[in-house]
C-alpha positions as CSV (number, residue, x, y, z in Angstrom):
1,M,0.0,0.0,0.0
2,T,1.4,3.4,-1.0
3,D,0.7,6.8,0.5
4,N,-1.4,7.5,-2.6
5,T,-3.8,4.6,-1.9
6,T,-6.5,4.5,0.8
7,V,-8.6,1.4,1.6
8,L,-12.3,2.4,1.5
9,L,-13.7,-1.1,2.3
10,D,-12.0,-4.2,3.5
11,E,-13.3,-7.7,2.9
12,S,-15.7,-7.7,5.8
13,G,-16.9,-4.2,4.8
14,I,-17.6,-5.4,1.3
15,K,-19.5,-8.5,2.7
16,R,-21.7,-6.2,4.8
17,A,-22.4,-3.9,1.9
18,L,-23.3,-6.8,-0.4
19,T,-25.5,-8.4,2.3
20,R,-27.4,-5.1,2.7
21,I,-27.8,-4.7,-1.0
22,S,-29.1,-8.2,-1.2
23,H,-31.7,-7.5,1.5
24,E,-32.7,-4.2,-0.2
25,I,-33.2,-6.0,-3.6
26,L,-35.4,-8.6,-1.9
27,E,-37.4,-6.0,-0.1
28,R,-38.0,-3.8,-3.2
29,N,-39.0,-6.9,-5.3
30,K,-40.9,-8.7,-2.5
31,G,-38.7,-11.7,-2.8
32,V,-37.0,-13.5,-5.7
33,R,-39.9,-14.1,-8.1
34,D,-39.0,-12.9,-11.6
35,V,-35.7,-11.4,-10.4
36,V,-32.5,-12.0,-12.3
37,L,-29.1,-10.6,-11.7
38,I,-26.9,-9.5,-14.6
39,G,-23.3,-8.4,-13.8
40,I,-21.3,-6.2,-16.1
41,R,-18.0,-7.9,-17.0
42,S,-15.8,-8.2,-15.2
43,G,-16.1,-6.8,-11.7
44,G,-19.8,-6.5,-11.8
45,A,-20.2,-10.1,-12.9
46,F,-18.2,-11.3,-9.9
47,L,-20.3,-9.1,-7.6
48,A,-23.5,-10.4,-9.1
49,E,-22.4,-13.9,-8.2
50,E,-21.7,-12.8,-4.6
51,I,-25.1,-11.1,-4.4
52,G,-26.8,-14.1,-5.9
53,H,-25.3,-16.4,-3.3
54,C,-26.3,-14.0,-0.5
55,M,-29.9,-13.8,-1.8
56,E,-30.0,-17.6,-1.9
57,V,-28.8,-17.8,1.7
58,I,-31.5,-15.3,2.8
59,E,-34.4,-16.7,0.7
60,G,-33.4,-20.4,0.2
61,E,-33.9,-20.0,-3.5
62,R,-31.3,-19.5,-6.3
63,V,-31.7,-16.4,-8.4
64,P,-30.6,-16.7,-12.1
65,V,-27.2,-14.9,-12.5
66,G,-25.8,-13.9,-15.9
67,A,-23.0,-11.6,-17.2
68,V,-23.0,-9.1,-20.0
69,D,-20.0,-7.8,-22.0
70,I,-20.5,-4.2,-23.2
71,T,-17.4,-3.8,-25.3
72,L,-19.3,-3.4,-28.6
73,Y,-21.8,-1.1,-27.0
74,R,-19.4,1.5,-25.7
75,D,-19.8,5.0,-27.1
76,D,-16.0,5.3,-27.4
77,I,-15.5,2.1,-29.4
78,K,-14.3,4.0,-32.5
79,S,-11.5,5.8,-30.6
80,H,-10.2,2.4,-29.4
81,G,-10.6,0.7,-32.8
82,A,-9.6,-3.0,-32.8
83,H,-7.6,-2.7,-29.5
84,L,-10.5,-3.6,-27.2
85,P,-10.8,-7.4,-26.4
86,V,-14.4,-8.6,-26.6
87,G,-15.6,-10.6,-23.6
88,K,-18.4,-13.1,-23.3
89,T,-22.0,-12.4,-22.6
90,D,-23.5,-15.2,-20.6
91,I,-27.3,-15.0,-20.2
92,S,-28.7,-18.5,-20.4
93,F,-32.3,-17.5,-19.4
94,S,-35.0,-15.2,-20.8
95,L,-35.2,-11.6,-19.8
96,E,-38.7,-11.1,-21.1
97,G,-40.8,-9.5,-18.3
98,K,-38.1,-10.1,-15.7
99,R,-37.0,-7.7,-13.0
100,V,-33.3,-7.4,-14.0
101,V,-30.9,-6.1,-11.4
102,L,-27.9,-4.9,-13.3
103,V,-24.7,-5.1,-11.1
104,D,-21.5,-3.1,-11.5
105,D,-18.6,-2.5,-9.2
106,V,-18.1,1.3,-9.5
107,L,-20.6,3.8,-10.9
108,F,-18.9,6.9,-12.4
109,T,-20.1,8.7,-15.5
110,G,-23.0,6.4,-16.2
111,R,-21.7,5.5,-19.7
112,T,-21.0,1.9,-18.8
113,I,-24.5,1.5,-17.5
114,R,-26.0,3.0,-20.7
115,A,-24.0,0.6,-22.8
116,A,-25.1,-2.3,-20.6
117,M,-28.8,-1.4,-20.9
118,D,-28.4,-1.3,-24.7
119,A,-26.8,-4.8,-24.6
120,L,-29.6,-6.1,-22.4
121,M,-32.2,-4.9,-24.8
122,D,-30.6,-7.1,-27.5
123,H,-31.4,-10.1,-25.3
124,G,-35.1,-9.4,-24.7
125,R,-37.4,-6.9,-23.0
126,P,-37.2,-6.9,-19.3
127,G,-40.2,-5.8,-17.2
128,S,-37.8,-3.4,-15.4
129,I,-34.1,-2.7,-14.9
130,Q,-32.7,-1.8,-11.5
131,L,-29.1,-0.9,-10.8
132,A,-26.9,-2.2,-7.9
133,V,-23.4,-0.9,-7.4
134,L,-20.8,-1.4,-4.7
135,I,-19.4,2.1,-5.0
136,D,-21.0,5.3,-6.4
137,R,-18.3,7.9,-6.9
138,G,-20.3,10.6,-8.5
139,H,-19.4,12.7,-11.6
140,R,-22.4,11.5,-13.7
141,E,-22.5,12.6,-17.4
142,L,-25.8,10.8,-18.0
143,P,-29.1,10.9,-16.0
144,I,-28.4,7.5,-14.4
145,R,-28.6,6.7,-10.7
146,A,-28.2,3.5,-8.7
147,D,-31.2,1.9,-6.9
148,F,-28.9,0.0,-4.5
149,V,-25.5,1.4,-3.4
150,G,-23.0,-0.2,-1.1
151,R,-21.2,3.1,-0.4
152,N,-21.2,6.6,-1.8
153,V,-17.6,7.9,-2.1
154,P,-17.2,11.5,-3.3
155,T,-14.0,11.7,-5.4
156,S,-12.1,14.1,-7.6
157,L,-11.7,13.5,-11.3
158,K,-8.0,12.9,-10.6
159,E,-8.7,10.0,-8.3
160,N,-9.6,6.4,-9.2
161,V,-11.7,3.8,-7.3
162,A,-10.7,0.2,-7.8
163,V,-12.3,-3.0,-6.5
164,R,-9.7,-5.7,-6.0
165,F,-10.5,-9.4,-6.3
166,N,-8.7,-12.5,-5.2
167,E,-7.8,-15.5,-7.4
168,K,-11.3,-16.9,-6.8
169,N,-12.9,-13.7,-8.1
170,Q,-14.1,-12.7,-4.7
171,P,-13.9,-9.0,-3.7
172,V,-11.2,-8.4,-1.1
173,E,-10.9,-4.6,-0.9
174,V,-12.0,-1.3,-2.4
175,V,-9.3,1.3,-2.7
176,L,-9.1,5.0,-3.6
177,E,-6.0,5.8,-5.7
178,K,-4.8,9.4,-5.8
């Protein structure tokens, strides 16, 4: 850890935040009926798995969990050209009429979320889309807000927020890099 890095959440703090988010999702949706979780690759996909497990422990029923890759939906794709690797979208269930909870690790400008919603619409028409994020750092460029937030962290544009994962893709810390 350097002087330019501050730990915002440790492993237990992340676990508490994800447990709270899971309870809030269940409360808002009155259980798991017609609820599906879709994580944005890659950090959001790992967090969606964690939330799905947490919801299963609470409700005793597994919620379908999928992952979406937004590479081809980014609004800056032309500036990156052929340099961006395309990941895999893994949605093995219907989204028609479902209450989709889109999961990401850090909410910043909102552009990633817009791209993810465009990608989801290519897979069906959900009944609704809700947004769950571990960290909301502000600086929105689009009118997008999270329905479920682990922690709000006001940042400057010069700072970066990173969620770090272990080799099993479990979140171990959230850091602010200056």
